[in-house]
C-alpha positions in Angstrom: 7.5 -256.4 71.0 9.2 -259.1 69.0 10.2 -258.8 65.4 7.9 -261.7 64.4 4.9 -260.0 65.9 5.6 -256.7 64.2 6.0 -258.5 60.8 2.7 -260.4 61.4 0.8 -257.2 62.2 2.3 -255.6 59.2 1.3 -258.5 56.9 -2.3 -258.4 58.3 -2.6 -254.7 57.8 -1.1 -255.0 54.3 -3.5 -257.8 53.4 -6.5 -255.9 54.7 -5.5 -252.8 52.7 -5.0 -254.9 49.6 -8.4 -256.6 50.0 -10.0 -253.2 50.6 -8.5 -251.7 47.4 -8.9 -254.9 45.3 -12.4 -254.0 44.0 -11.0 -250.7 42.6 -7.7 -252.1 41.4 -9.1 -255.3 39.8 -12.8 -254.9 39.2 -14.8 -257.8 37.7 -14.9 -258.1 34.0 -18.7 -257.4 33.9 -18.1 -254.1 35.8 -15.4 -253.1 33.5 -17.6 -253.9 30.5 -20.4 -251.8 32.1 -18.1 -248.9 32.7 -16.8 -249.0 29.1 -20.3 -249.2 27.8 -21.3 -246.1 29.8 -18.3 -244.2 28.6 -19.0 -245.1 25.0 -22.6 -244.0 25.4 -21.5 -240.7 26.9 -19.2 -240.1 24.0 -21.8 -241.1 21.5 -24.3 -238.8 23.1 -21.8 -235.9 23.1 -21.0 -236.5 19.4 -24.7 -236.5 18.6 -25.2 -233.3 20.5 -22.3 -231.7 18.6 -24.0 -232.7 15.3 -21.6 -235.6 14.6 -23.9 -238.5 15.2 -22.5 -240.3 12.1 -19.0 -240.4 13.7 -18.4 -243.6 15.8 -16.7 -243.4 19.2 -13.9 -245.6 18.0 -13.2 -243.4 15.0 -13.1 -240.3 17.3 -10.6 -242.0 19.6 -8.4 -243.0 16.7 -8.5 -239.5 15.3 -7.6 -238.1 18.7 -4.6 -240.4 18.9 -3.4 -239.4 15.4 -3.7 -235.7 16.3 -1.8 -236.2 19.5 1.1 -237.9 17.6 1.2 -235.2 14.9 1.2 -232.3 17.4 3.9 -233.9 19.6 6.1 -234.5 16.5 5.6 -231.0 15.3 6.5 -229.4 18.6 9.5 -231.7 19.0 10.7 -230.7 15.5 10.1 -227.0 16.2 11.5 -226.7 19.7 13.4 -230.0 20.5 12.3 -230.3 24.2 11.1 -233.8 24.9 9.1 -233.0 27.9 7.3 -230.1 26.2 6.6 -232.4 23.2 5.1 -235.0 25.5 2.9 -232.3 27.1 1.9 -231.0 23.7 0.9 -234.6 22.7 -1.2 -234.9 25.9 -2.9 -231.6 25.1 -3.4 -232.7 21.5 -5.0 -235.9 22.7 -7.7 -233.9 24.5 -8.1 -231.2 21.9 -10.8 -233.0 19.8 -12.8 -233.7 23.0 -12.6 -230.0 24.0 -13.7 -229.1 20.5 -16.6 -231.5 20.7 -17.7 -230.1 24.0 -17.4 -226.6 22.7 -19.5 -227.4 19.7 -22.0 -229.3 21.8 -22.4 -226.3 24.2 -22.8 -223.9 21.3 -25.5 -226.0 19.8 -27.2 -226.4 23.2 -27.3 -222.6 23.7 -28.6 -222.1 20.1 -31.3 -224.8 20.5 -32.3 -223.7 23.9 -33.6 -220.4 22.4 -35.8 -222.2 19.8 -37.4 -225.0 21.9 -40.2 -222.6 23.1 -41.1 -221.9 19.5 -41.1 -225.7 18.8 -43.6 -226.1 21.7 -45.8 -223.3 20.3 -45.9 -225.0 16.9 -46.9 -228.2 18.6 -49.7 -226.5 20.5 -51.0 -224.9 17.2 -50.9 -228.3 15.5 -52.6 -230.1 18.3 -55.3 -227.5 18.6 -56.0 -227.7 14.8 -57.0 -231.3 15.3 -53.9 -233.1 14.0 -52.8 -236.4 15.6 -49.6 -236.3 17.7 -47.4 -238.0 15.0 -48.7 -235.6 12.4 -48.1 -232.6 14.8 -44.5 -233.7 15.3 -44.1 -234.2 11.5 -45.2 -230.6 10.8 -42.1 -229.4 12.6 -40.1 -230.6 9.6 -41.6 -227.7 7.6 -42.7 -225.0 10.1 -40.3 -225.6 12.9 -37.0 -223.7 13.5 -34.3 -224.2 10.9 -31.9 -225.9 13.4 -34.3 -228.7 14.1 -36.0 -229.3 10.8 -33.6 -232.0 9.6 -34.2 -234.2 12.7 -38.0 -233.9 12.5 -37.8 -234.6 8.7 -36.0 -237.9 9.7 -38.8 -238.6 12.2 -41.4 -238.0 9.5 -39.8 -240.5 7.1 -39.2 -242.9 9.9 -42.8 -242.8 11.0 -44.1 -243.2 7.5 -42.0 -246.3 7.1 -42.7 -248.0 10.4 -45.8 -246.4 11.9 -44.5 -246.9 15.4 -44.7 -243.7 17.3 -42.7 -244.7 20.5 -39.7 -246.2 18.5 -39.6 -243.1 16.2 -39.6 -240.8 19.3 -36.6 -242.8 20.7 -34.6 -242.4 17.5 -35.6 -238.7 17.3 -34.3 -238.2 20.9 -31.0 -239.8 19.8 -30.7 -237.5 16.8 -31.5 -234.4 18.8 -29.4 -235.4 21.8 -30.9 -232.5 23.9 -32.3 -232.7 27.4 -35.0 -230.1 26.6 -36.0 -232.2 23.6 -36.2 -235.2 25.9 -38.6 -233.3 28.2 -40.9 -232.3 25.3 -40.9 -235.7 23.6 -41.5 -237.6 26.8 -44.5 -235.3 27.4 -45.9 -236.2 24.0 -45.2 -239.9 24.6 -47.2 -239.8 27.9 -50.1 -238.0 26.2 -50.1 -240.6 23.5 -50.1 -243.5 25.8 -52.4 -242.4 28.6 -54.5 -239.8 26.8 -55.9 -236.7 28.4 -57.4 -233.3 27.4 -54.8 -231.1 29.1 -51.9 -231.5 26.6 -52.1 -228.0 25.2 -52.2 -226.5 28.7 -49.2 -228.6 29.7 -47.3 -227.6 26.6 -48.1 -223.9 27.2 -46.7 -224.2 30.7 -43.6 -226.0 29.4 -43.0 -223.2 26.9 -43.3 -220.5 29.5 -40.9 -222.3 31.8 -38.4 -222.8 29.0 -38.5 -219.1 28.1 -37.9 -218.1 31.8 -35.0 -220.6 32.0 -33.4 -219.2 28.8 -33.6 -215.7 30.1 -32.1 -216.6 33.5 -29.3 -218.7 31.9 -28.4 -216.0 29.4 -28.0 -213.4 32.2 -25.9 -215.7 34.4 -23.7 -216.9 31.6 -23.0 -213.3 30.5 -22.0 -212.4 34.1 -19.8 -215.5 34.5 -18.1 -215.4 31.1 -15.1 -213.5 32.7 -14.4 -216.5 34.8 -14.0 -218.7 31.8 -11.9 -216.1 29.9 -9.7 -215.7 33.0 -9.1 -219.4 33.2 -8.1 -219.7 29.6 -5.8 -216.7 29.8 -4.2 -217.9 33.0 -3.5 -221.4 31.5 -2.2 -220.1 28.2 0.1 -217.3 29.4 2.8 -219.4 31.2 3.1 -221.8 28.2 3.5 -219.0 25.7 6.4 -217.6 27.9 7.8 -221.2 28.0 7.7 -221.5 24.3 9.5 -218.2 23.8 12.2 -219.2 26.3 12.6 -222.6 24.6 13.7 -220.8 21.4 17.1 -220.3 23.0 19.6 -223.2 22.9 20.6 -222.9 26.5 17.0 -223.1 27.6 16.5 -226.2 25.4 19.4 -227.9 27.1 18.0 -227.0 30.5 14.5 -228.2 29.8 15.9 -231.5 28.3 17.4 -232.3 31.7 15.6 -234.4 34.3 15.0 -231.3 36.4 13.6 -229.4 33.4 11.3 -232.3 32.5 10.1 -232.4 36.1 9.4 -228.6 36.1 7.4 -228.9 32.8 5.4 -232.0 34.1 4.5 -230.3 37.4 3.5 -227.1 35.5 1.3 -229.1 33.2 -0.4 -230.9 36.1 -0.9 -227.6 38.0 -2.2 -225.9 34.9 -4.8 -228.6 34.3 -5.9 -228.5 38.0 -6.2 -224.7 38.0 -8.1 -224.7 34.7 -10.6 -227.3 35.8 -11.1 -225.6 39.1 -11.8 -222.2 37.5 -14.1 -223.7 34.9 -16.0 -225.5 37.6 -16.5 -222.2 39.4 -18.0 -220.6 36.3 -20.1 -223.6 35.1 -23.8 -223.7 35.4 -25.5 -227.1 36.2 -26.2 -229.0 33.1 -29.6 -230.6 32.7 -29.5 -234.4 32.5 -31.0 -236.5 29.7 -34.4 -237.9 30.3 -35.1 -241.7 29.9 -32.0 -242.1 27.7 
């Protein structure tokens, strides 16, 4: 086989591989904008679920960058290992996101236990003859303490606009909870299409929510050791590394290219192992409805 033929085949294969990968390497501007919009909406939803709906996604990103720089500078001034400082800066960049996720999960677990009571209050209000908007508004006074502020905002919003559907949409944004989406969409459907079975549907929903809370609590209690083991397994080697880096000869060794490679590989392996163990112990998260 001639050299020209080999070169031609190689060029054709390379061109085909480049064309195949081009949609992923250089996506269209509209696709990029859509992806950025979805990422922004996910971040905004996570902030709302964590109780920080007043914080904009851009402010959160800037705050994460500042924290990353501060942590990297502190570690570099304390230890003097460049690779370890870069790793600390990377961890610092993701620390606010981890805190937001932790706070959101805590609020989800706390709210999950009160939604059946919210449904019971709605059933009582509907059976007493109140209209649906008034039934929802009563939760600002008789509902669980965690949710009263959001329903008080709904009451003020409905008094100002009188538009039930739009007020429900804003209430869903403030609550940021998939269970709340399920309840509010049930009320929206009852408002739009009518029917006499709303109380029966709400009672069934409350029973299902209580069963789900009981099952989730039991499973989370049994799987908590997986999460704790993942955190301990990730933290232990880095604690040892920091202790070793307190010696001058260790600082010189880790500042070398080989030392930087060791720290970089260790950081990547730690992240992969942590994500894998967390995935093993994570329960499926309910998706938002009609968001």
